N, CA, C and O of each residue as an XYZ file, in Angstrom:
728
protein
N      42.336     17.873     15.912
C      41.792     17.630     14.587
C      41.347     18.951     13.986
O      40.715     19.760     14.665
N      41.664     19.171     12.746
C      41.352     20.425     12.080
C      39.922     20.379     11.577
O      39.508     19.376     10.995
N      39.157     21.443     11.786
C      37.737     21.494     11.437
C      37.504     21.852      9.980
O      36.366     21.777      9.518
N      38.536     22.238      9.236
C      38.341     22.617      7.837
C      38.030     24.095      7.718
O      38.024     24.813      8.718
N      37.772     24.554      6.510
C      37.508     25.976      6.304
C      36.236     26.409      7.029
O      35.331     25.606      7.256
N      36.182     27.707      7.391
C      35.002     28.213      8.089
C      33.734     27.894      7.293
O      33.696     28.048      6.072
N      32.699     27.448      8.007
C      31.415     27.159      7.372
C      31.295     25.736      6.846
O      30.200     25.317      6.469
N      32.406     24.972      6.810
C      32.309     23.624      6.252
C      31.424     22.726      7.112
O      30.697     21.878      6.594
N      31.492     22.918      8.420
C      30.636     22.116      9.314
C      29.167     22.425      9.040
O      28.323     21.529      9.018
N      28.873     23.717      8.832
C      27.503     24.106      8.511
C      27.054     23.508      7.194
O      25.912     23.068      7.064
N      27.948     23.490      6.214
C      27.601     22.892      4.909
C      27.298     21.411      5.066
O      26.347     20.902      4.473
N      28.101     20.718      5.864
C      27.873     19.285      6.099
C      26.543     19.070      6.787
O      25.775     18.190      6.397
N      26.262     19.867      7.812
C      24.983     19.740      8.518
C      23.809     20.058      7.596
O      22.782     19.382      7.642
N      23.958     21.076      6.766
C      22.893     21.434      5.825
C      22.677     20.305      4.817
O      21.540     19.976      4.478
N      23.771     19.717      4.343
C      23.660     18.594      3.412
C      22.937     17.420      4.067
O      22.054     16.814      3.459
N      23.309     17.100      5.302
C      22.672     15.994      6.024
C      21.186     16.268      6.232
O      20.358     15.375      6.054
N      20.851     17.486      6.604
C      19.436     17.837      6.795
C      18.679     17.716      5.482
O      17.552     17.222      5.450
N      19.296     18.163      4.409
C      18.660     18.039      3.089
C      18.438     16.593      2.699
O      17.404     16.256      2.122
N      19.391     15.741      3.005
C      19.249     14.315      2.703
C      18.094     13.708      3.479
O      17.344     12.889      2.948
N      17.950     14.107      4.733
C      16.842     13.598      5.547
C      15.503     14.044      4.989
O      14.562     13.252      4.929
N      15.405     15.303      4.580
C      14.153     15.807      4.007
C      13.844     15.062      2.720
O      12.699     14.672      2.492
N      14.848     14.859      1.875
C      14.647     14.139      0.629
C      14.183     12.715      0.891
O      13.270     12.229      0.224
N      14.795     12.050      1.847
C      14.395     10.673      2.172
C      12.970     10.629      2.687
O      12.222      9.709      2.357
N      12.584     11.609      3.491
C      11.228     11.633      4.042
C      10.198     11.880      2.951
O       9.072     11.392      3.043
N      10.569     12.630      1.922
C       9.625     12.958      0.862
C       9.671     11.960     -0.294
O       8.872     12.064     -1.225
N      10.579     11.006     -0.251
C      10.729     10.046     -1.343
C       9.505      9.148     -1.448
O       8.826      8.911     -0.449
N       9.216      8.647     -2.642
C       8.087      7.752     -2.808
C       8.241      6.489     -1.965
O       9.334      6.140     -1.520
N       7.115      5.824     -1.764
C       7.091      4.638     -0.911
C       8.082      3.578     -1.375
O       8.711      2.922     -0.545
N       8.230      3.399     -2.671
C       9.108      2.345     -3.179
C      10.559      2.564     -2.780
O      11.311      1.600     -2.635
N      10.962      3.818     -2.602
C      12.343      4.099     -2.218
C      12.673      3.524     -0.856
O      13.822      3.158     -0.605
N      11.708      3.438      0.014
C      11.941      2.910      1.361
C      12.196      1.414      1.337
O      12.655      0.857      2.334
N      11.911      0.755      0.233
C      12.031     -0.703      0.163
C      13.287     -1.163     -0.557
O      13.545     -2.366     -0.615
N      14.069     -0.261     -1.102
C      15.198     -0.637     -1.950
C      16.217     -1.545     -1.291
O      16.777     -2.420     -1.951
N      16.467     -1.358     -0.015
C      17.585     -2.051      0.604
C      17.170     -3.234      1.468
O      17.957     -3.696      2.295
N      15.969     -3.724      1.294
C      15.527     -4.872      2.080
C      15.736     -6.141      1.266
O      15.652     -6.119      0.038
N      16.003     -7.232      1.944
C      16.211     -8.487      1.230
C      14.958     -9.366      1.211
O      14.886    -10.333      0.453
N      13.965     -9.023      2.052
C      12.723     -9.789      2.105
C      11.548     -8.833      2.276
O      11.613     -7.869      3.040
N      10.478     -9.122      1.551
C       9.251     -8.334      1.682
C       8.116     -9.304      1.988
O       7.802    -10.194      1.198
N       7.514     -9.108      3.147
C       6.451    -10.008      3.605
C       5.222     -9.192      3.954
O       5.314     -8.162      4.622
N       4.076     -9.659      3.497
C       2.798     -9.061      3.843
C       1.884    -10.132      4.400
O       2.002    -11.311      4.065
N       0.973     -9.702      5.254
C      -0.047    -10.630      5.740
C      -1.415     -9.972      5.604
O      -1.567     -8.760      5.750
N      -2.396    -10.811      5.320
C      -3.752    -10.351      5.051
C      -4.758    -11.231      5.772
O      -4.515    -12.410      6.028
N      -5.888    -10.631      6.089
C      -7.065    -11.384      6.519
C      -8.236    -10.802      5.730
O      -8.582     -9.632      5.892
N      -8.840    -11.627      4.877
C      -9.951    -11.160      4.045
C     -11.238    -11.256      4.848
O     -11.646    -12.345      5.251
N     -11.870    -10.122      5.076
C     -13.047    -10.077      5.939
C     -14.270    -10.774      5.344
O     -15.151    -11.200      6.091
N     -14.347    -10.901      4.016
C     -15.510    -11.540      3.395
C     -15.367    -13.053      3.255
O     -16.361    -13.778      3.297
N     -14.145    -13.526      3.089
C     -13.950    -14.969      2.900
C     -13.444    -15.660      4.157
O     -13.543    -16.881      4.279
N     -12.901    -14.886      5.092
C     -12.325    -15.462      6.304
C     -10.934    -16.030      6.094
O     -10.340    -16.569      7.028
N     -10.407    -15.919      4.890
C      -9.077    -16.456      4.595
C      -7.982    -15.527      5.120
O      -8.127    -14.305      5.129
N      -6.896    -16.138      5.552
C      -5.718    -15.392      6.003
C      -4.500    -15.896      5.252
O      -4.460    -17.038      4.795
N      -3.512    -15.030      5.131
C      -2.306    -15.376      4.380
C      -1.157    -14.519      4.859
O      -1.314    -13.320      5.091
N       0.000    -15.141      5.004
C       1.257    -14.415      5.150
C       2.132    -14.883      4.009
O       2.324    -16.085      3.825
N       2.670    -13.941      3.234
C       3.451    -14.297      2.055
C       4.697    -13.436      1.967
O       4.620    -12.210      2.040
N       5.848    -14.083      1.810
C       7.097    -13.380      1.531
C       7.210    -13.378      0.013
O       7.619    -14.363     -0.602
N       6.837    -12.244     -0.574
C       6.671    -12.161     -2.024
C       7.910    -11.646     -2.758
O       7.928    -11.598     -3.988
N       8.942    -11.261     -2.007
C      10.177    -10.738     -2.602
C      11.338    -11.174     -1.738
O      11.364    -10.903     -0.537
N      12.310    -11.856     -2.350
C      13.486    -12.332     -1.620
C      14.728    -12.037     -2.446
O      14.805    -12.382     -3.625
N      15.702    -11.393     -1.805
C      17.008    -11.121     -2.418
C      16.905    -10.557     -3.841
O      17.575    -11.031     -4.759
N      16.064     -9.550     -4.005
C      15.984     -8.845     -5.280
C      15.043     -9.442     -6.300
O      15.011     -8.991     -7.445
N      14.266    -10.460     -5.906
C      13.375    -11.102     -6.878
C      11.986    -11.319     -6.289
O      11.824    -11.744     -5.145
N      10.998    -11.011     -7.116
C       9.625    -11.347     -6.738
C       9.464    -12.856     -6.828
O      10.070    -13.503     -7.682
N       8.656    -13.404     -5.956
C       8.458    -14.847     -5.852
C       7.121    -15.235     -6.500
O       6.064    -14.997     -5.915
N       7.158    -15.833     -7.705
C       5.922    -16.119     -8.447
C       4.889    -16.928     -7.660
O       3.697    -16.630     -7.734
N       5.311    -17.923     -6.925
C       4.357    -18.750     -6.167
C       3.659    -17.931     -5.084
O       2.454    -18.073     -4.873
N       4.409    -17.082     -4.407
C       3.824    -16.242     -3.363
C       2.887    -15.192     -3.965
O       1.852    -14.868     -3.384
N       3.263    -14.663     -5.137
C       2.390    -13.702     -5.812
C       1.075    -14.368     -6.213
O       0.013    -13.754     -6.112
N       1.139    -15.603     -6.660
C      -0.088    -16.349     -6.993
C      -0.978    -16.495     -5.761
O      -2.198    -16.358     -5.854
N      -0.376    -16.769     -4.620
C      -1.152    -16.915     -3.376
C      -1.823    -15.592     -2.997
O      -2.977    -15.573     -2.568
N      -1.090    -14.488     -3.160
C      -1.661    -13.164     -2.873
C      -2.798    -12.865     -3.852
O      -3.866    -12.410     -3.445
N      -2.566    -13.123     -5.144
C      -3.605    -12.882     -6.149
C      -4.875    -13.658     -5.815
O      -5.983    -13.141     -5.954
N      -4.707    -14.888     -5.379
C      -5.870    -15.709     -5.040
C      -6.620    -15.127     -3.843
O      -7.848    -15.048     -3.865
N      -5.905    -14.724     -2.814
C      -6.571    -14.168     -1.636
C      -7.290    -12.856     -1.975
O      -8.373    -12.590     -1.453
N      -6.692    -12.040     -2.843
C      -7.261    -10.730     -3.175
C      -8.187    -10.783     -4.397
O      -8.493     -9.750     -4.993
N      -8.623    -11.973     -4.760
C      -9.532    -12.160     -5.890
C     -10.871    -11.458     -5.637
O     -11.163    -11.015     -4.527
N     -11.666    -11.374     -6.693
C     -13.038    -10.883     -6.547
C     -13.803    -11.967     -5.792
O     -14.108    -13.019     -6.353
N     -14.105    -11.717     -4.552
C     -14.716    -12.751     -3.716
C     -16.152    -13.042     -4.142
O     -16.698    -14.085     -3.781
N     -16.765    -12.155     -4.891
C     -18.137    -12.385     -5.357
C     -18.185    -13.359     -6.524
O     -19.100    -14.179     -6.611
N     -17.192    -13.276     -7.438
C     -17.196    -14.122     -8.630
C     -16.133    -15.224     -8.575
O     -16.226    -16.211     -9.306
N     -15.139    -15.062     -7.725
C     -14.030    -16.010     -7.658
C     -12.943    -15.729     -8.679
O     -11.946    -16.449     -8.735
N     -13.124    -14.683     -9.493
C     -12.145    -14.368    -10.531
C     -10.838    -13.863     -9.909
O     -10.842    -12.970     -9.062
N      -9.721    -14.455    -10.349
C      -8.383    -14.086     -9.868
C      -7.724    -13.217    -10.929
O      -7.856    -13.469    -12.126
N      -7.018    -12.198    -10.475
C      -6.358    -11.265    -11.385
C      -5.029    -10.858    -10.744
O      -4.956    -10.748     -9.521
N      -3.980    -10.634    -11.533
C      -2.691    -10.241    -10.932
C      -2.769     -8.888    -10.218
O      -3.221     -7.896    -10.788
N      -2.329     -8.871     -8.985
C      -2.270     -7.631     -8.219
C      -0.976     -6.907     -8.590
O       0.091     -7.517     -8.657
N      -1.083     -5.623     -8.827
C       0.050     -4.804     -9.232
C       1.153     -4.877     -8.170
O       0.886     -4.718     -6.979
N       2.372     -5.115     -8.604
C       3.503     -5.231     -7.682
C       3.762     -3.930     -6.928
O       4.177     -3.951     -5.769
N       3.519     -2.806     -7.583
C       3.680     -1.519     -6.895
C       2.700     -1.389     -5.739
O       3.022     -0.788     -4.715
N       1.508     -1.948     -5.899
C       0.525     -1.892     -4.819
C       1.013     -2.706     -3.619
O       0.873     -2.276     -2.474
N       1.579     -3.866     -3.883
C       2.116     -4.675     -2.785
C       3.229     -3.920     -2.059
O       3.276     -3.898     -0.829
N       4.118     -3.307     -2.828
C       5.213     -2.549     -2.211
C       4.684     -1.342     -1.441
O       5.232     -0.979     -0.400
N       3.624     -0.721     -1.950
C       3.019      0.408     -1.241
C       2.388     -0.053      0.077
O       2.490      0.634      1.094
N       1.742     -1.209      0.051
C       1.187     -1.766      1.288
C       2.290     -2.039      2.306
O       2.135     -1.753      3.494
N       3.391     -2.587      1.838
C       4.505     -2.860      2.742
C       5.065     -1.557      3.321
O       5.366     -1.482      4.513
N       5.203     -0.542      2.481
C       5.690      0.757      2.966
C       4.726      1.339      4.002
O       5.161      1.925      4.993
N       3.425      1.179      3.775
C       2.437      1.673      4.734
C       2.543      0.919      6.056
O       2.518      1.520      7.130
N       2.658     -0.376      5.966
C       2.782     -1.191      7.184
C       4.025     -0.794      7.979
O       3.979     -0.695      9.205
N       5.122     -0.570      7.282
C       6.361     -0.154      7.949
C       6.235      1.248      8.524
O       6.690      1.506      9.639
N       5.625      2.148      7.777
C       5.456      3.523      8.261
C       4.648      3.538      9.555
O       4.902      4.343     10.452
N       3.671      2.635      9.639
C       2.811      2.552     10.821
C       3.401      1.665     11.910
O       2.839      1.579     13.002
N       4.515      1.007     11.634
C       5.148      0.079     12.579
C       4.133     -0.955     13.077
O       4.040     -1.236     14.272
N       3.386     -1.503     12.136
C       2.364     -2.496     12.468
C       2.830     -3.882     12.057
O       3.497     -4.050     11.036
N       2.475     -4.861     12.853
C       2.756     -6.250     12.504
C       1.458     -6.995     12.238
O       1.474     -8.178     11.896
N       0.343     -6.309     12.394
C      -0.971     -6.934     12.201
C      -1.231     -7.170     10.714
O      -0.730     -6.429      9.869
N      -2.007     -8.192     10.401
C      -2.380     -8.399      8.999
C      -3.348     -7.311      8.526
O      -4.181     -6.826      9.292
N      -3.221     -6.943      7.265
C      -4.199     -6.032      6.687
C      -5.547     -6.740      6.640
O      -5.634     -7.886      6.199
N      -6.575     -6.073      7.085
C      -7.930     -6.583      6.934
C      -8.432     -6.080      5.584
O      -8.510     -4.874      5.351
N      -8.767     -7.004      4.709
C      -9.134     -6.676      3.340
C     -10.652     -6.622      3.197
O     -11.359     -7.567      3.547
N     -11.131     -5.510      2.682
C     -12.532     -5.372      2.348
C     -12.732     -5.688      0.870
O     -13.670     -6.393      0.498
N     -11.840     -5.161      0.032
C     -11.939     -5.387     -1.405
C     -10.562     -5.272     -2.037
O      -9.831     -4.314     -1.785
N     -10.214     -6.248     -2.855
C      -8.987     -6.207     -3.641
C      -9.375     -6.040     -5.100
O      -9.935     -5.016     -5.491
N      -9.074     -7.054     -5.903
C      -9.465     -7.028     -7.307
C     -10.993     -7.099     -7.414
O     -11.655     -7.781     -6.633
N     -11.531     -6.376     -8.400
C     -12.961     -6.464     -8.720
C     -13.119     -6.749    -10.199
O     -12.510     -6.083    -11.036
N     -13.932     -7.732    -10.520
C     -14.240     -8.018    -11.920
C     -15.107     -6.890    -12.475
O     -15.720     -6.148    -11.707
N     -15.164     -6.754    -13.798
C     -16.043     -5.739    -14.384
C     -17.510     -5.902    -13.945
O     -18.198     -4.911    -13.702
N     -17.982     -7.148    -13.846
C     -19.370     -7.375    -13.432
C     -19.607     -6.905    -12.001
O     -20.613     -6.253    -11.721
N     -18.693     -7.229    -11.102
C     -18.838     -6.797     -9.711
C     -18.758     -5.284     -9.606
O     -19.551     -4.668     -8.894
N     -17.809     -4.680    -10.308
C     -17.664     -3.233    -10.225
C     -18.910     -2.527    -10.759
O     -19.359     -1.537    -10.181
N     -19.468     -3.034    -11.863
C     -20.685     -2.428    -12.419
C     -21.845     -2.553    -11.443
O     -22.625     -1.616    -11.273
N     -21.957     -3.705    -10.807
C     -23.026     -3.905     -9.828
C     -22.862     -2.932     -8.654
O     -23.833     -2.302     -8.236
N     -21.644     -2.806     -8.122
C     -21.395     -1.902     -7.004
C     -21.616     -0.438     -7.406
O     -22.150      0.348     -6.623
N     -21.207     -0.077     -8.619
C     -21.394      1.300     -9.097
C     -22.880      1.634     -9.222
O     -23.274      2.782     -9.016
N     -23.697      0.654     -9.553
C     -25.138      0.899     -9.673
C     -25.807      1.042     -8.303
O     -26.881      1.633     -8.194
N     -25.172      0.501     -7.262
C     -25.751      0.533     -5.920
C     -25.187      1.635     -5.037
O     -25.866      2.112     -4.128
N     -23.955      2.040     -5.297
C     -23.250      2.962     -4.410
C     -22.690      4.133     -5.203
O     -22.065      3.950     -6.248
N     -22.918      5.312     -4.705
C     -22.476      6.529     -5.391
C     -20.956      6.635     -5.493
O     -20.460      7.179     -6.479
N     -20.200      6.140     -4.515
C     -18.759      6.327     -4.470
C     -17.932      5.358     -5.284
O     -16.704      5.421     -5.224
N     -18.546      4.459     -6.047
C     -17.790      3.470     -6.817
C     -17.595      3.976     -8.247
O     -18.567      4.232     -8.958
N     -16.349      4.117     -8.657
C     -16.027      4.604     -9.992
C     -16.217      3.507    -11.033
O     -15.878      2.348    -10.795
N     -16.758      3.879    -12.182
C     -16.959      2.886    -13.245
C     -15.629      2.436    -13.847
O     -15.553      1.363    -14.445
N     -14.594      3.239    -13.697
C     -13.265      2.841    -14.184
C     -12.291      2.692    -13.006
O     -11.146      3.138    -13.079
N     -12.753      2.070    -11.938
C     -11.981      1.881    -10.712
C     -10.665      1.156    -10.973
O     -10.582      0.274    -11.828
N      -9.647      1.544    -10.226
C      -8.366      0.842    -10.322
C      -8.435     -0.558     -9.709
O      -7.506     -1.347     -9.880
N      -9.509     -0.875     -9.005
C      -9.725     -2.254     -8.540
C      -9.814     -3.201     -9.749
O      -9.442     -4.371     -9.649
N     -10.300     -2.702    -10.874
C     -10.469     -3.514    -12.085
C      -9.148     -4.001    -12.666
O      -9.112     -5.000    -13.386
N      -8.072     -3.302    -12.357
C      -6.758     -3.674    -12.896
C      -5.800     -4.145    -11.805
O      -4.589     -4.191    -12.021
N      -6.334     -4.494    -10.636
C      -5.480     -4.988     -9.551
C      -4.566     -3.930     -8.985
O      -3.522     -4.249     -8.415
N      -4.948     -2.660     -9.136
C      -4.104     -1.559     -8.685
C      -4.680     -0.834     -7.476
O      -4.203      0.245     -7.126
N      -5.702     -1.409     -6.828
C      -6.335     -0.750     -5.689
C      -6.784     -1.792     -4.675
O      -7.035     -2.950     -5.009
N      -6.878     -1.345     -3.426
C      -7.318     -2.216     -2.340
C      -7.998     -1.359     -1.276
O      -7.605     -0.216     -1.043
N      -9.013     -1.917     -0.640
C      -9.690     -1.273      0.482
C      -9.329     -2.073      1.730
O      -9.547     -3.283      1.786
N      -8.775     -1.386      2.732
C      -8.176     -2.080      3.877
C      -8.377     -1.320      5.180
O      -8.829     -0.175      5.203
N      -8.026     -1.999      6.252
C      -7.818     -1.378      7.564
C      -6.828     -2.255      8.320
O      -6.542     -3.382      7.917
N      -6.315     -1.724      9.412
C      -5.426     -2.471     10.300
C      -6.050     -2.477     11.689
O      -6.449     -1.423     12.185
N      -6.142     -3.625     12.319
C      -6.809     -3.673     13.626
C      -6.047     -2.966     14.743
O      -6.639     -2.606     15.761
N      -4.739     -2.763     14.566
C      -3.948     -2.149     15.630
C      -3.620     -0.671     15.381
O      -2.818     -0.087     16.109
N      -4.222     -0.075     14.377
C      -4.000      1.336     14.078
C      -5.335      1.995     13.751
O      -6.216      1.379     13.151
N      -5.470      3.255     14.156
C      -6.712      3.969     13.857
C      -6.779      4.269     12.363
O      -5.757      4.350     11.683
N      -7.985      4.429     11.876
C      -8.185      4.748     10.470
C      -7.562      6.103     10.128
O      -6.975      6.273      9.059
N      -7.694      7.059     11.040
C      -7.084      8.373     10.813
C      -5.573      8.282     10.698
O      -4.970      8.947      9.856
N      -4.961      7.468     11.536
C      -3.509      7.270     11.489
C      -3.112      6.615     10.163
O      -2.119      6.999      9.546
N      -3.891      5.631      9.737
C      -3.609      4.977      8.455
C      -3.719      5.966      7.306
O      -2.870      5.990      6.415
N      -4.757      6.773      7.331
C      -4.973      7.758      6.278
C      -3.794      8.728      6.195
O      -3.268      8.976      5.109
N      -3.383      9.271      7.325
C      -2.255     10.220      7.338
C      -0.970      9.556      6.831
O      -0.222     10.155      6.058
N      -0.720      8.331      7.263
C       0.493      7.616      6.827
C       0.445      7.336      5.328
O       1.443      7.513      4.631
N      -0.709      6.902      4.832
C      -0.848      6.620      3.402
C      -0.632      7.883      2.574
O       0.045      7.845      1.547
N      -1.198      8.990      3.013
C      -1.005     10.254      2.307
C       0.463     10.664      2.295
O       0.956     11.178      1.291
N       1.158     10.440      3.397
C       2.563     10.841      3.491
C       3.456     10.054      2.542
O       4.530     10.532      2.176
N       3.042      8.870      2.141
C       3.849      8.048      1.247
C       3.839      8.563     -0.193
O       4.760      8.282     -0.960
N       2.801      9.317     -0.560
C       2.715      9.874     -1.917
C       2.850      8.792     -2.983
O       3.496      8.999     -4.010
N       2.232      7.625     -2.729
C       2.366      6.499     -3.647
C       1.212      6.330     -4.608
O       1.268      5.469     -5.486
N       0.161      7.131     -4.468
C      -1.018      7.014     -5.328
C      -2.219      7.623     -4.645
O      -2.087      8.528     -3.820
N      -3.396      7.123     -4.992
C      -4.631      7.661     -4.442
C      -4.945      7.096     -3.067
O      -4.683      5.927     -2.783
N      -5.513      7.947     -2.218
C      -5.919      7.541     -0.876
C      -7.335      8.053     -0.637
O      -7.586      9.258     -0.659
N      -8.246      7.128     -0.409
C      -9.614      7.486     -0.071
C      -9.866      7.153      1.386
O      -9.502      6.074      1.855
N     -10.484      8.068      2.097
C     -10.719      7.916      3.534
C     -12.224      7.733      3.746
O     -13.016      8.623      3.437
N     -12.605      6.571      4.277
C     -14.010      6.230      4.470
C     -14.271      5.873      5.932
O     -14.455      4.700      6.255
N     -14.290      6.869      6.818
C     -14.468      6.562      8.242
C     -15.817      5.934      8.574
O     -15.900      5.123      9.496
N     -16.874      6.290      7.846
C     -18.191      5.684      8.114
C     -18.208      4.193      7.799
O     -18.887      3.414      8.468
N     -17.461      3.809      6.783
C     -17.391      2.393      6.393
C     -16.187      1.693      7.008
O     -16.024      0.484      6.844
N     -15.343      2.440      7.714
C     -14.203      1.904      8.447
C     -13.145      1.264      7.556
O     -12.715      0.137      7.804
N     -12.722      1.994      6.505
C     -11.601      1.520      5.701
C     -10.968      2.691      4.967
O     -11.555      3.767      4.849
N      -9.749      2.454      4.474
C      -9.146      3.380      3.528
C      -8.963      2.639      2.209
O      -8.748      1.428      2.169
N      -9.055      3.399      1.153
C      -8.781      2.909     -0.198
C      -7.358      3.341     -0.512
O      -6.972      4.477     -0.238
N      -6.589      2.440     -1.082
C      -5.214      2.728     -1.463
C      -5.029      2.252     -2.895
O      -5.415      1.133     -3.233
N      -4.440      3.096     -3.743
C      -4.169      2.659     -5.116
C      -2.857      3.244     -5.605
O      -2.283      4.132     -4.975
N      -2.393      2.735     -6.734
C      -1.130      3.194     -7.307
C      -1.352      4.038     -8.564
O      -0.494      4.098     -9.444
N      -2.503      4.680     -8.631
C      -2.762      5.656     -9.691
C      -2.047      6.956     -9.361
O      -1.094      6.975     -8.582
N      -2.511      8.023     -9.953
C      -1.889      9.327     -9.663
C      -2.143      9.704     -8.202
O      -3.116      9.257     -7.594
N      -1.272     10.515     -7.660
C      -1.385     10.933     -6.269
C      -2.578     11.876     -6.127
O      -2.634     12.925     -6.769
N      -3.524     11.490     -5.281
C      -4.726     12.283     -5.028
C      -5.349     11.809     -3.726
O      -4.937     10.793     -3.166
N      -6.335     12.539     -3.250
C      -6.993     12.162     -1.995
C      -8.468     12.525     -2.074
O      -8.864     13.434     -2.804
N      -9.266     11.802     -1.313
C     -10.684     12.109     -1.182
C     -11.198     11.547      0.111
O     -12.381     11.695      0.421
């Protein structure tokens, strides 16, 4: 078999290496393009509720499953339900896959109503008055089968939005705002 002109093998190898680097640096959503099903599971630490939902099947989001997720991730203090951003769900799935975890996300906080957020901001220095929790674009979580440090590093590597690391409180904050860390 003929190898082609000198250097062609090197060009092919360089191209392949470049493709791998590009794939590794791609946003979290890119990792989900070729899947036919997207399933997440949650356990809400404040309500005790658990849920496994296949929210995307064969190229379509599933409205009934999204409603179930929205309900579980509601403001547990007021009961107010708000639509959770679809990008956030996909980012959670990418994080779960990156960590090779099958455990449900333990939820500390999903959606927050304006009243709850204002109350928390008045009590705690780290709560933003314009938090992305208010628009269903943020979640505070942990995984029981992965260390918080491992979760933080994996979330940062996805470059999908903001990542807050709270080891004293034992959770990470994940959002689909601009890429940043704290």
